[in-house]
N, C-alpha and C positions, 0 to 999 in steps of 0.2 A: 415686267415683264413680267405685278409686278413685276411679279414673276415670283424668285422664285423663292430667314431660316433660324430655327431655334435649337437651343440645347436645354438641358435640365438645369434647375437651380434649386435652392433650398425652399422656394415657395412655388415651384412648378413641377408637376409630375407628368412625365411623358408616358402615354400609353402607346407602346410601339405597334400593337395590333391595329391601331387606328391611324397610323402615321402616314396617310396617303391622300389627304384631301387638301388640294391647293387653296390658297387664298383667292380673293377676287382678282388681285393683280395677276396671279399665276394663270388663272383660267383665261383672262383676257389676253395675256401674252401668247398663249399657244392656240387659242380657239376663237377669238373675236366674238361676234354676236352669239355664237353657239356657247361660248364660254359663260355668257351671262345666264343662259339656261342651265348650264351645268352647275354654276355657282348657286343658283336658286334651289336646285334639287339637293345639292349638298347641304345647304342651310336647313332645308326642310327635314332632311334625314337627321342632322345634328339635333334639331329641336325635338324630334320624335325620340331619339335615343336619350336625350337629356331628361325628357319627361318620364320615360320608362325607368331609367336608372336613377333618377333623382340626383344626377350629377350636376355640378356647377356648369355654367356656360363655358364653351370651348374658346380657346384663343388659337386662331389659325394663321399661319404665316407663309412667306413667299417661297419656301422650299418644299411645299406640299406636305408639311408635317402638321399634326394636330397636337396641341399641348393642353392638358387639363389642369385647371387649378386644383390643388390638393383639397380633399374633403375637410381636413383639419388644417387651418392656416397656421404656419409657424411665424414667428416674428419676422417682419419684412426688413431685410438689411438695406434694401434699395427703395425707399418711399418716393412717391412722385414729388418732383420739384417743378417750379414754374418760372418762366421768364416772359416778360411783356414785350411783344413785338407789334409794330405797325402792320395793319393789313396790307397797306400799299407803301412800300419804301420809297416810291418815286413820285408821290403826289403829296400835296400839302393838305394832309388829312389827319385828324386826331383819332381816328378809329384804330383800335388795337385788339389783340387777342392774346391768349396765354399759350405759350409754347412749352411743352412738357419735356423734362429731361430727368435723368437718374445719374447718381454719382457713386463711385467706389473710391473710398479714401483709405482702404486697408493698408496700403504700402507707402502712403505719403508721409514724409517727415517734415514737420513744420519748419519753415525757414530754408528749405532746400531749393525752392524756386521752381518746382515742376519736375518734369514736363506734365502737360495735360494731353491725354490720349482721348480723342473724341471719335465716337463711332456714329456715322450718319444713319438714322433710322430707315431712310429710303421709303419705298412705296408700300408700307404696311404699318400697323400699330407699333409704336416703339416698345410696347410691352413684350413683343416677340423677340426683341433684341436684348432684353435685360439679362438673360442667361450668359451673354458674352461678357458681362461684367463679373461673372462668377467663375467661369471656367474657360471662356473663349479668348479671342485675340486681345480684347481690352485688358482682361486680367493678366494675360501673359506679358504684355508689354508694360503694363503698370507695375507689375511685380519686378520685372527686370530693370526698370529705370527708376523705381521709387516714385512713380508719378501718380497723378489723379486720373481715374477713368471716368468717362462720360458716355452715355447714350443720349443722343439728341433726336427727338421725334420730329419728323418732317411735317410742315404745315399741311393741314387738311386731314392728316391721317391720325388714327387713334383718337386721342382727346384734344389734339391741337387744332381744333376746328374754328375757323374765324367767321363762319357764316351760319345762317339759319337753315339753309337747305342747299342741295347740290344742283341747282338750276344752272343753265348756261351762263347767265350773268354772274351768278355767285361763284362760279368756278374761274372767273377771269384772272384771279390773282394766284392761280395754281400754275406756275411756270418756273422755268429754270432761273431766271433773273431774281424773282422774288425769293425763291428758296435759298439761293446763294446769299442774298442779302441778309436773310434770317441768320444764317450760320455766321456770317461776318460780324453782325451786330452782337450776337451772342458771345463770340470769342473776345470781342473788344470791351464788353461791358458787364459780363456776368460776375456776380459775387456768390461764393459758395458758403452755405450754412456750416458753421463749425470751423471754417478756415478764415482766420483774421487777415491774412496777407492778400495782396493783390496778385492774382494769377492770370490776369487778362493778357491777351496778345496786344502788341508784339513784345512786351517785356518778359513774357514767359513763352518758352517754346511749345507750340501746339502741333501735335501730330494728328492729322485728319485721316481717318480710315473709313472705307466704304466697300460694300460688295454689290456687284451687279449694277443696277441703276445708281445706287449709292456709291458704287465704285467710280462710275463716270463723274459723279458729283465731287468725289474726293479729288480727282484729277483736275476738274474744272476749278475747284476752290484754290488749288495751288497756282493755277494760271491767272485767275481773276483777282485773287487777294494774296499775292505773294508776300506782302508785308505782315500779314496776320498768320498765314499758314506756313509754319517753318518747314514742316515736312508732311507728305501725304502718301498714302498707300491705296492704290486702286486695284482691288481684287475683282477679277472678272468684270472689270469696268467697261461698259458698253459705250465707248467714246465715239463710235461711228453709228450714226442714225441712218436708217434706210427705209424706203417705202416697202419694198419687197424683201422679206427676210427668209427666202427659200432655203438658205444654207442651214437654218436651224435644224430641219429634219434631215438634211444631208449629213451632218455630223452624226446624228443618231444612226442613220442607215449604215454608215461606214464603221462606227464603233461598236454597234450591237453584235451579239452572237451571230455569226454568218448564217446559221440555219434560220434563226428568227428573222433576220433581215431579208433573206431569200423568200421566206413565206410571206412576209409583208409586201414585198415587191410583186410577187405573183398574185396575191390577193387584190392588190390595188389595180393592176392591169386587167385582171379578170373582171372585177366589179365594174370598172369604168366601161369595159367593152359590153357587158351585159346591160348596163344602163342605157346604152345606145340602141338596144334591140327592144322594141315595144312589148312583145310578148314575154320577154325574159325579165324585164324591169320589175314587174310585180313579184315574180318568184324570188328574186334576189333580195328585194326589200322585205318580203315576208319572212325570209330565212332569218333576218336580223330582228324581227318583231317590229319593223318600222314601215309596214306596207301602207299605212294611212298617212305617212309623212308626204306632203304634197310636192315639195321641191327636192330634186336630186342633190343639189349642193348642200342642203340641210342634212340629207341622209348621210353623205360621205363625211360631213363635218363631225357627226356623231362617231363615226368609225375611227376618226383621227384621235379621239379623246384619250385612249390609253397611252399614246406615245408621249404625252406630257409627263408620264411617270419617270422618264429618263432623268429629268432635271432634279427629281427628288432623291437621287442617289447621294449618299453621304458616307464617308469612310467610317464613321462611328456607328455601329449597328444599333446603339441605343436611340439614335435620332433619325437614322436614314430609312428610306423606304426601299423595300424589295419588290414593290408592285410591278415594276417593268419586267424584272426577271420572272415573276410569277405569271405575267401575261404571256411572255414568250413560251414558258413551259406549258401553259394552257393550249397555245396554238399547236404544240407538238404532241399533245397527249394522244395515245392510241384510242381509236373508237372501234366499236364492235366490228370484228371482221377485217380490220385493217392494221392490227397491231404488228404484224410481221413485215409490213412494207414501209414503216416510218423512216427507215434508213435510206430509202430510195430518193432520188432527186425530186424536189417539189414539182408537181405537174406531171410526174410519170403516170402512165396509163394505169398501172396497178394501184395508184393512190387515189384514183378518181372515184367519187361517189355519184351514182346516177340519181337524178332528181326528176320530178315531173316536167314535162315539156321538152324532154331530150337534153336537159342541162346536165353537164358533168363538171363536178368541182373537186379540187383537191381537198382531202379531208381536213386540212388545216383551216380552210375557209369556213367549214361547218363549225370548227372549234371557235374561230373568230366570232362567228355569229352568236354562238352560245355565250361567249364571254360578254359581248355587248348586251345581250338580253339579261343576263344575270346581274351585271354590274351597273347598268345604266337604265335600260328600258324598265326594269323591275321597280325603279324608284318613282316611276311616273304613275300618279294616282288619277290622272285625268286622261285626256287624249294625247297621243304622241305629237300631234300638231301643236297642242297647247304647251307641251313640255319641251319639244325640240324644234319647233318652227321658228324661223327668224324673220319672216316677212310681214308680220303684224307690227307696225310701228308703235302702236299704243302699248305694247309690252315693254317698251324701253324708255318710257317717258316719266316714270316715277322719279321724284327728286328728293325724297326724304333722306335724312342723315343715315338711315339704315342701308341705303343703296351704295355701299362702299365700292362696288365695282365701277361706279361712274368716275372715280378719281383717277386711277391709272389709265382707264380708257380715254379720259379727257386729255391726259398728257400724251397718249399715243396719237390721238387725233389732231392735236395742235402742234406738237414739236418732235415727237420721237419716232412715229411710224412703227416699224417692225411687224408688218402684216405677214404672217407665215404662209406664204403661197406655195403652190407647186413650182418645180423648176421651170424656168422660162423656155428651155429646150424640150419640146414634147418627147424627143427620143432619149432624154436623160433618164437613167434609172431613178425610181422614186418610190416612197412608201406612203405618200398621200395622193389623193385624187387630183387629176388635172382640173377638176371643177372648182378647186379652191383657188380662186383668182383674186387679184387685187380688188376688183370691183365688188366681189362678194364679201370679202373680209373687211373692206373699209366702209361698207354701207351702214354699219352701226354708227359711224360718225354723223351721218345725215339723219339717222333715225333717232338717236338719243339726245342730240343737242340742237334743237331748233334755234333759229336766230333769236338772240335776246335784244334787249333795248340798248345794251352797252357793249355787247360782244357777239361776234359771229365766228363760228368754227370754220377754218379755211377748207376749201374743197379737198385738199390733201395737206398732210402735216408739213409745217415749215421746218424741215430737217436741217436746213442751213443754220438755224439758231443753235443747234448742237454741234454740227460739224465745223462751224467757224471757230470753235474753241480749240481745235487741234486735230480732231478726227483721229485717224490711225496713227498719225505722227506726233500726237501730243507728248510733250516731254518738258522736263524742267529738272534742275538740280534738286535733290531730295524729294523726287517723285518716283515711287516704286510702282512698277507694273507687274502684277502677279496673275497668272491665268491658269486654267485647267486644260489639260491636253485634249480631253474629250467633252468639254463643255459645249453644249449646243449654242451658247452665246459667244464662243470664241471668234467666229467670223466677224463679230461686231466690236472686237477688242483690238488693241495694238499687236496682238499675237495672231491676227488674221492672216490667212494666206495672201490676202490682198495688200498687206502692209509690208513695208521694208523691214528686214531683220535689223537688229541693233545689238550693240555690245551690252553685256551685263556688268555693271560696275557698282561700287559701294555708293557713289553719289547718285547714280541713276539705275537702280536695280531693275532687271528685266528678266523675270523668272517664269518658267512653265512647270507646273506640278504634274509629273507623269501619271497617267490614268485617272486624273482628277476631273470632276464635273464642275459644279458651280461653287465658287469661292470657298474651296475646301479649307483654306488656311484660317477662315473665320472661326472654325470649331476648334475646341481644344479640350484636353483632360486636365484635371487638377495636377496630376503628375505628368509632365511632358515626356518623361522617359517611358511611359506606358503607351504612348501614341505610336501608330505605324511609322515605319522608317521614313517614308517620304514626307509625312506630316511633321514628324519630329525634325527632319532636316530643314524644311521651309521655316518652321518656327524659330529654329536656331539661327538661320540666316537673317530672318527679320529682326531678331534681337540684336544681332551683330551690326546690321547697317543702321538701325535706329540709334544704337549707342554711339556709333561713329558719327552720325549726324549731330548728335547732341554735344559732342566734344567741340564742335565748331560754333556753337551758339554764342552770340554776344547780343545782349539787349541794346536797343538803340540808345546812343549817347554814352554807352559804357566805354571804358578805355581798353 
């Protein structure tokens, strides 16, 4: 979705001022084909900035944060480790690839027998997860249990790449079953440098953690490989796959500052109406600097872009983005001659600015237009059609290994869905245009993945492959479900309003973090006592239930 996360570590320095550029997966989750355009523009900007500042290359991850490698590298506590995997677990083939992982043995006592805490890297480079070995959830649980901490990179992401390019045929091994088999084989066979004893599953208790897509994988691993996965924690785990994921923006609409949400609703309805009037269409698109963008759905998909910043919120200001709040403040800023009316209801006659053609707009829409021009259109060095158009199929056919956006998009198109459409009911309040339909958002699947010799992307994702594993009701002993109250992905988790409520127990924890967005429990501070109350509370609860789980562990064949 990937979507959407990193902390700082001894070898990574976060520059908070730049902490708001999503990864390829995040762009795709929120914006579809337009997300590919936004991803390209962000990459171009990073390259320009890197050249100007002579900074090292950036590492970007799924919570919309940018992490810089430090100018002076310190000794690396977590060097790359490698494990050999078959490309295809279910065929008689000798083809293999190297899967990357990292290990934290700070708290492990030789002879203690574990546990092993493994964090699934999910739909991003595993490097973006290394900080969780230092101060995040892996370190927290490893320290509490005297265990070994692991970050396991997902096949095809980062440097765990089994193919020479990302063509349709070469992506055919990027699916849920193959990725789950990777994790299972790793747990059952890995040997760790510097540790002489056997810590493989099932003779050692393994606790499998993941957030977001990786959270769903954690839950799936507990269901698919219960003999290997002793316990699992699914944080913001999207165990429900859907074609239309209109609820994503509904969570934002309801959770955002009411003034901001009201301005976005008003702007959306006004712009949709003006696009239906031929003489007004040019005026409104010109206001946003996008008059030369041929298709109206492309136009409104650019306007949707800032809403993706909501998912970038994090409780720790050192790593979280404030871009969504800055965007809301920008909408509400007074403009010349209208400063005294900002407290009036949006759309009030005294707030309206008169434009050519008899068009009258609330001043917040003018601010909206200025924000889009400054933060998106200004990045375009060619034509707006080249930068923001999505109807030229040839723009989505590059298959080089640098086209990382193709990875999560392929998973979206084949098994996961999550096209962020407008609400199905035209009368329902909304903050995105009614032009953002399933047909528009899913056309990237047909554009980017032409039929191969060995694989054809289905007309629509086979979401049954995901939902058959438990959907909203997925449950097992020693499977914890943890979600954020205002996470835009909550509607796809077991805490969805569509899901049945359930009891929160030690054996099957079921917890919601108040006012939290996306997998807030994954982040941590070196001193837990310095964390905010709700984060300190959830970390304490996680330590308690994991320690209780471990009391009941018995290796197979033991008395």
